[in-house]
C-alpha positions in Angstrom: 0.1 0.1 -0.4 1.3 3.1 -0.9 0.3 6.6 0.8 1.4 9.9 -0.7 1.6 12.9 1.2 1.7 16.1 -0.7 2.6 19.8 1.2 4.4 22.6 0.2 6.0 25.2 3.2 4.6 28.8 2.5 6.1 31.1 5.2 3.0 33.1 6.1 4.6 36.8 5.6 5.2 36.0 1.6 2.1 34.5 0.6 0.4 35.8 -2.9 3.7 37.8 -3.6 4.3 35.8 -7.0 7.7 34.4 -7.8 9.2 36.1 -5.0 7.3 34.0 -2.9 9.0 31.1 -3.9 12.4 32.4 -3.5 11.8 34.1 -0.5 10.1 30.5 0.5 13.4 28.5 -0.6 16.2 30.9 1.0 13.2 30.7 4.6 14.2 27.0 4.2 17.5 26.8 3.3 18.4 29.1 6.4 16.8 26.3 8.5 18.4 23.6 7.1 21.8 21.8 7.4 21.7 20.6 3.7 19.9 21.1 0.7 18.5 18.2 -1.7 18.2 19.9 -5.1 17.5 18.9 -8.8 19.7 21.1 -10.5 21.7 20.8 -14.1 24.1 23.5 -13.9 24.5 23.2 -17.6 20.9 24.1 -18.4 20.0 27.2 -20.0 16.5 28.7 -20.2 14.6 29.9 -23.6 15.2 33.4 -24.6 13.1 35.9 -23.4 11.3 38.2 -26.0 9.1 40.8 -25.1 6.2 42.6 -27.8 8.9 45.2 -30.1 11.8 44.9 -27.6 14.1 42.0 -28.2 16.0 41.1 -25.3 18.4 38.3 -26.6 21.4 39.3 -24.4 18.8 38.6 -21.5 18.4 35.8 -19.4 16.9 35.6 -16.3 17.5 33.6 -13.5 15.8 30.4 -12.7 14.3 29.9 -9.4 16.1 26.8 -8.8 19.9 28.5 -10.0 19.0 31.2 -7.5 18.2 29.1 -4.5 21.5 26.6 -5.7 23.8 29.4 -5.2 21.7 31.0 -2.4 22.9 27.4 -0.8 26.7 28.0 -2.1 26.8 31.8 -0.6 25.3 29.7 3.1 28.1 26.8 2.8 25.3 24.0 3.3 25.5 21.2 1.6 24.3 20.2 -1.5 23.0 16.5 -2.5 22.5 17.3 -6.1 19.9 14.4 -7.6 20.5 15.8 -11.5 24.2 14.8 -11.0 23.6 11.5 -8.5 21.2 10.9 -11.4 23.4 11.6 -14.9 26.7 10.6 -13.8 25.7 6.8 -12.3 
């Protein structure tokens, strides 16, 4: 018998704040943790963004996972990168 459990952690002071909500939630969880389990491909680049009449091909945004990964590095926490484990086996 398999039991599934789904829950997302939201800090009570950042609910409904859009993308910033996820970034701040991740930072809060990282701050409260000794290690971080992440699925992150360091070589992945998200598609270039274009906005109507302005071509911003030089612009490359940071995705939430990259922001979290860099924050974990900055905080000097132990990282368990599932992507590396799956692709290097």
